[in-house]
N, C-alpha and C positions, 0 to 999 in steps of 0.2 A: 504493498499499499504506500502512495506516495501522497504527500501534502505539499501545497503551494501556498504558503503562509504569506499572508499581508504585513508588508514591513512593520508596522506598529506592533506586531506580535511577536517580535524577536525572540522574548522570554517562553513563549509556547513552543516556538521552533526548538529551541535548545532542549526544553522537555522531550518533546516528541523524538528527537534524535537521540537522548538517553535512553529511551524505551525501544530503541531500534528502529524507528520508522524513517523514511527517507524524507525530509522536509527542506524546502529552499526557501528562501524568502524571496520576495519579489513585491513591488508596489503595485497593488491593485487600485484601479481608479473606475468607479462607476460613472463617468464623465466621458471615459473613452473605451466603452465596452470592446471595440474592435481589437483594443490590446489585450484582452483577457486570453490567457492559453484555450487553446481549443480542448474541448472535453476528452480526456482520455480514459480508457479503463483502469479502475483502481488508483484513480488519481482525484484530490479533494481540493478545492480552494477554500480558504479559512480566511475569514475577515470578520471586524465588527462594526463595519460600515453599514448602518441601517439603509443607506441608499441602495444597497446590493438587495432589499428585501422584494423589489418590484421583477428582479431579474427571475425567469423560469427556469434553471439550469438544476438538476438533480445533484450535481457535482458541487455545488456551492453552499457552504455552510457559515451563515452570519449567527455568529457567537454572540451571547449574552452576558457571560461572566466577564469581570474586570480585571481578574489577576491571572497569571499563568497556570497556576494548579487548578483553579476552577474551570478555566478553559479547557484544559486537559482532560479533566473528568468529562465536560460535556462533549468533547469530541468522541471520547470512548464510548459514553453513554449513547451517542448517535450511530 
């Protein structure tokens, strides 16, 4: 499983790597949806930006937790 993590969630990316997941940091912008990575099998985009709520992508997870440990728990739950 691979995670593309929005740049402000660097702490989450660190924890995902510590747990053995492939996690890369990338700036994700809802104002430039054409710059989002194409959907890939087994890959998920992680962000906290509410502007992404309107995007209809199954590989996009908009997280609500504010701290990296809470975010990690949320990703694992989902």
